[in-house]
C-alpha positions, 0 to 999 in steps of 0.5 A: 954462205957469208955472215951479214953484218946488221949494225956496226955500232948502236944495234940496239935502240929505243923505239916507241919505249921498246929497245929494238935490235936489227938483225938482217932483214928482221928485228928482235926486242931486246930487254935487260935488268938487274936483280939488284939495284935499279928496277929500270930496264936497259937498252945499252948501258947497264948501271952497275955490275952484278947479276944481269938478266937479258931477254931476246924476243923475235919480232919477226915471225921468220925468226922463230924457225931460225937458230938464235945464239948470243955472245958477250965479249969485253971490248978489246978492239977489233984486232984482238977480238978477231985474234982470239974471241974466246979470250974476250968472251964472258958469256956464250950460248950456242945457236938454237931454235927457240920455238916461242922466239924468246931467249933469256939468259943471266950473266954476272958482271964482275968488272965495270968496262965496255962490252959487245953483244953479238947476236947470231941468227941462222936459218936451214939454208945456211944464211947467217946474220950477225948483229953487234950492239956495244954496251957499258957495264958500271961506268958513268958518263956525262951522256949517260948522266944527262937525264939527271943533270936535266932534272937538276937544271929544272929543279934549280929553275923551279926554285929560282922561279918560286923564290922570284914570285915570293920576293915580288909578292913580299914587295908588293905587300910592303909597298901597299898601305894596309886597310884604313881604320875607322879613325883614319877614314 
């Protein structure tokens, strides 16, 4: 009768190009994107504030017969969250059975910051599983920018390599004498 925690941190992760959320013994696919801005899907960090669509799809067949609910809260710390979760809640959808196993919702994130998604799944026997996954909205960090930093380093390395090759070719061209004319031969 007591809820089981599936993951305290990083409940969503990228596995074979798909975002997977572990919830109890089962898994769900997680996908999110924004209506404006980047067309790229995300797993954990949302690039900017604004309207955001999030979809949860049951991978495990047994989840299709269970009630799925979701809550998105501002990350206010464990104590403040326990004291008044309603005050920290920015989006809530009560648990409901989705026959197709997919739940989609949209939320307009107005403020950048740290958030926590809480997915709750319950069956007819009273078993409840909860999975928490932290994410950020509109925040830039070095870890979030690492891909762009690596692209920049690779681009600079390629430019340096090309400059080196061209300078070597120019040196070889200046050092070797041109073809002999008929008078010099």
